[in-house]
C-alpha positions in Angstrom: 24.9 8.9 -0.6 24.3 11.8 2.4 22.5 15.1 1.9 23.2 15.9 5.9 24.7 13.6 9.1 23.2 14.1 12.4 26.0 14.0 14.7 23.5 13.3 17.8 21.6 10.4 18.4 18.1 10.8 18.4 16.2 8.8 21.4 12.9 7.3 19.1 12.6 4.8 21.2 12.0 7.0 24.1 8.8 7.4 22.1 7.8 4.1 21.7 5.1 3.2 24.1 3.1 6.2 23.9 3.5 6.1 19.4 2.4 1.8 19.9 -0.6 2.8 22.2 -2.0 4.7 19.5 -0.8 2.5 16.9 -2.5 -0.3 18.6 -5.9 1.9 18.9 -5.7 2.8 15.1 -4.9 -1.0 14.2 -8.1 -2.2 16.3 -10.3 0.6 15.3 -9.1 -0.2 11.2 -10.4 -3.6 11.7 -13.2 -3.2 13.5 -14.2 -0.8 10.8 -13.3 -2.8 7.7 -15.5 -5.9 8.8 -18.3 -4.1 10.3 -19.0 -2.0 7.3 -16.8 -3.1 4.9 -15.3 -1.4 1.7 -16.4 0.7 -1.3 -16.1 -2.2 -3.7 -15.9 -0.5 -7.7 -17.4 -2.3 -10.5 -14.1 -4.7 -11.1 -15.9 -6.4 -7.7 -19.4 -6.0 -7.8 -20.5 -6.5 -11.3 -22.5 -4.1 -13.4 -22.7 -3.5 -17.2 -20.2 -2.8 -19.7 -20.7 -1.2 -22.8 -18.2 -0.4 -25.5 -19.4 2.8 -27.8 -17.2 4.6 -30.1 -16.9 8.1 -30.6 -16.9 10.7 -33.7 -13.8 11.9 -32.9 -11.4 11.3 -30.1 -13.0 11.3 -26.7 -12.4 13.1 -23.5 -12.3 10.3 -21.4 -12.6 13.2 -17.8 -15.6 14.8 -19.7 -17.2 11.3 -20.4 -16.8 10.6 -16.8 -18.5 13.8 -15.8 -21.0 13.6 -17.8 -22.0 9.6 -17.1 -22.1 11.0 -12.9 -25.5 11.9 -13.1 -26.1 8.1 -14.0 -24.0 6.8 -11.4 -21.2 8.0 -8.8 -19.0 4.9 -9.6 -19.3 4.9 -13.8 -15.4 3.8 -14.9 -14.9 5.2 -18.1 -11.5 3.7 -20.5 -10.3 4.4 -24.1 -9.0 1.2 -25.6 -7.5 0.1 -29.4 -8.2 3.9 -30.3 -8.6 7.1 -28.6 -12.7 7.1 -30.4 -13.3 3.7 -28.5 -14.7 4.0 -24.9 -15.3 1.2 -22.3 -17.8 2.5 -20.2 -18.5 0.3 -16.8 -21.9 1.3 -14.7 -22.9 -0.8 -11.5 -26.2 -2.4 -11.8 -28.8 -0.7 -9.8 -31.3 -3.0 -8.2 -34.8 -3.7 -10.1 -32.6 -2.4 -13.7 -31.5 -4.2 -16.2 -28.7 -4.0 -18.2 -30.6 -3.3 -21.3 -31.8 -0.1 -19.3 -28.8 1.2 -17.7 -27.0 1.5 -21.4 -30.3 3.4 -22.7 -29.8 5.5 -20.2 -26.1 6.1 -20.6 -26.7 6.3 -24.0 -29.4 9.3 -23.7 -26.9 11.2 -21.7 -23.8 10.6 -23.9 -25.7 11.5 -27.0 -27.0 14.8 -25.8 -23.3 16.2 -25.3 -21.8 13.9 -28.4 -23.9 13.9 -31.1 -22.9 10.9 -33.4 -21.8 8.3 -30.5 -22.6 4.9 -31.6 -23.0 1.5 -29.0 -21.0 -1.1 -30.1 -21.9 -4.0 -27.5 -23.6 -4.2 -23.7 -22.9 -7.0 -21.4 -23.2 -7.9 -17.8 -20.2 -8.4 -15.9 -21.0 -10.5 -13.0 -19.6 -10.2 -9.3 -18.4 -13.6 -9.6 -15.4 -11.9 -11.6 -14.4 -9.7 -8.4 -15.1 -12.2 -5.9 -12.3 -14.2 -8.0 -10.3 -11.1 -8.1 -10.8 -10.6 -4.4 -9.4 -14.5 -3.3 -6.2 -14.1 -5.5 -5.3 -10.9 -4.4 -6.1 -12.6 -0.9 -3.5 -15.1 -1.7 -0.7 -13.4 -3.1 -1.2 -11.1 0.4 -1.0 -14.1 2.4 2.0 -15.5 -0.2 4.0 -12.0 0.6 4.0 -12.6 4.1 5.3 -16.3 4.0 8.3 -15.6 2.5 8.9 -12.4 3.4 9.0 -13.8 7.0 11.0 -16.7 5.7 13.7 -14.5 3.5 14.0 -12.0 7.0 14.3 -15.3 9.4 17.6 -16.5 7.8 18.8 -12.8 6.7 18.8 -11.7 10.5 16.4 -13.6 13.0 12.7 -14.2 13.9 12.3 -11.9 16.3 13.1 -9.3 13.3 10.9 -11.4 11.2 8.6 -11.1 13.3 8.8 -7.5 13.9 8.4 -6.4 10.2 5.4 -8.8 9.1 3.6 -7.0 12.1 5.0 -3.6 11.2 4.2 -4.6 7.8 0.3 -5.7 8.5 -0.1 -2.6 10.6 0.7 -0.3 7.3 -1.3 -2.1 5.2 -4.4 -2.7 7.4 -4.4 0.9 7.9 -4.5 2.1 4.7 -7.6 -0.3 3.8 -9.2 1.2 7.1 -9.3 4.7 5.7 -10.6 3.7 2.7 -13.2 1.5 4.8 -14.0 4.8 7.4 -13.2 7.3 4.4 -15.6 4.9 2.1 -13.4 5.7 -1.0 -13.9 3.5 -3.8 -11.6 0.4 -4.0 -10.4 -0.6 -7.3 -8.1 -3.1 -8.8 -5.3 -0.4 -8.7 -5.9 0.1 -5.2 -5.3 -3.2 -4.4 -2.2 -3.2 -6.2 -1.3 0.2 -4.1 -1.6 -2.1 -1.0 0.6 -5.0 -2.2 3.2 -2.4 -3.6 3.3 -0.9 0.1 3.8 -4.0 1.7 7.0 -4.4 -0.2 7.3 -0.9 0.6 7.4 -1.3 3.9 9.6 -4.1 4.3 12.5 -2.8 2.6 12.7 0.2 5.1 12.4 -2.5 8.1 15.2 -4.6 6.3 17.5 -1.3 5.9 17.1 -0.3 9.3 17.7 -3.9 10.8 20.6 -4.2 8.3 22.4 -0.9 10.3 21.1 -2.2 13.3 23.4 -5.3 12.9 26.2 -3.3 11.9 26.1 -0.8 14.7 25.9 -4.0 17.2 29.2 -4.4 15.7 30.5 -1.0 16.0 29.2 -0.4 19.5 30.1 -3.4 21.5 29.7 -1.2 25.0 26.3 0.3 24.3 22.8 -1.5 24.8 20.3 -2.9 22.6 18.0 0.6 22.9 21.1 2.8 22.2 22.6 0.5 19.5 18.6 0.8 17.6 18.6 5.0 18.1 21.8 5.0 16.5 21.0 2.7 13.9 17.9 4.7 13.1 19.8 8.0 13.4 21.9 6.8 10.6 19.4 6.2 8.3 17.7 9.6 8.5 19.2 11.0 5.3 18.7 7.5 3.5 15.3 8.2 4.3 14.5 11.8 3.7 16.1 11.6 -0.2 14.6 8.2 -1.1 10.8 9.0 0.5 11.0 12.6 -0.9 11.8 11.3 -4.1 8.9 8.7 -3.5 6.0 11.2 -2.6 7.3 13.5 -5.2 6.0 10.4 -7.8 2.9 10.0 -5.9 1.8 13.0 -5.3 2.4 13.9 -9.2 0.2 10.9 -10.1 -2.0 12.0 -7.6 -2.9 15.8 -8.8 -1.9 15.5 -12.3 -3.6 11.7 -13.0 -6.7 12.3 -13.2 -9.6 10.6 -11.8 -7.9 7.3 -12.8 -4.8 7.4 -10.6 -6.5 9.4 -8.4 -7.2 6.6 -5.2 -4.4 4.8 -6.5 -1.8 7.3 -5.6 -3.7 8.0 -2.4 -3.2 4.8 -1.3 0.6 4.6 -2.0 0.9 8.2 -0.7 -0.6 6.9 3.1 1.3 3.3 2.8 4.7 5.2 2.3 4.2 8.0 4.9 3.1 4.8 7.2 5.9 2.3 5.9 8.2 5.0 7.0 6.5 5.2 10.7 6.2 1.8 11.1 9.8 0.6 10.3 11.3 3.3 13.4 8.4 2.8 16.0 6.8 -0.3 15.1 9.2 -3.0 13.9 11.7 -1.4 15.9 10.1 -1.2 19.1 8.4 -5.2 18.4 12.0 -5.9 18.0 13.2 -4.8 21.6 10.2 -6.2 22.9 11.0 -9.1 22.1 14.4 -8.8 23.7 16.7 -9.0 20.1 20.4 -8.6 21.7 23.6 -8.4 19.8 24.3 -12.0 19.9 21.1 -13.3 17.6 22.5 -10.7 15.0 27.0 -11.0 15.8 28.3 -14.3 15.9 30.4 -14.5 18.9 33.7 -16.0 18.7 34.6 -18.0 21.0 37.7 -18.3 23.3 39.4 -21.3 22.1 38.5 -20.7 18.0 40.4 -17.2 18.9 43.3 -19.3 20.2 43.3 -21.5 17.3 43.2 -18.5 14.8 46.6 -17.2 16.3 49.7 -19.0 14.8 
């Protein structure tokens, strides 16, 4: 399906040196910032106090979250079981016990919700966060290895390496933006980062597949012309796919509330980066690595042709 067709090939690779330089600088800044300043991890990673609270009527979680902002900016509020039952998680400050945190939270809640009842209180240690971070890193490494193996079998190792570099470019920059802005890094954000990895490699595969197709059609064209032609041919599909996806992520961003705010933000940034990196990073790196027609199209030798002709 195509909304439009561009007749003239756009010289994408003509701009690769400038854009790749910007990408390299952005990548290095992101890596430095992540290691130098870290991430604003949520309570799921850092630990804190978890309380189960029962309200006399259906709780307005957004209002509860706003009320508890005076206790902590990083408070997490979720309903469970029934609309009246709410889980509140608050990071424990240094020198403050879980009991003191619970008492402060209940004082705020009782002021605006008479009849609210504290059902249980427990301390959630940061060990849980360490395990989640370790498992997330393991999942990311396994995904990278799996993608490289898949692309190496489907295309050629040069494309596999180019796609992985482009995908890591997206992931690192998304995480780097969260580090620079000190936005809260939660489990949903980690899930969004992993989703960005899959989304980005899908776009790279589409472009690489079209490159292979154009190598067969454009027998006298050089590699740069073939890549430019292949990318130009995917523009209509890219516009349809990514506009639809961005409509969904932006809907979550504007109407999903605080619970989906950073999740949808990470997805939106990642999708935009995925389009950019598939064109100007993955394709450009494949060009730098010297990908050629013989890497993707099997050349039929003269003697094999003679055997095929009766």
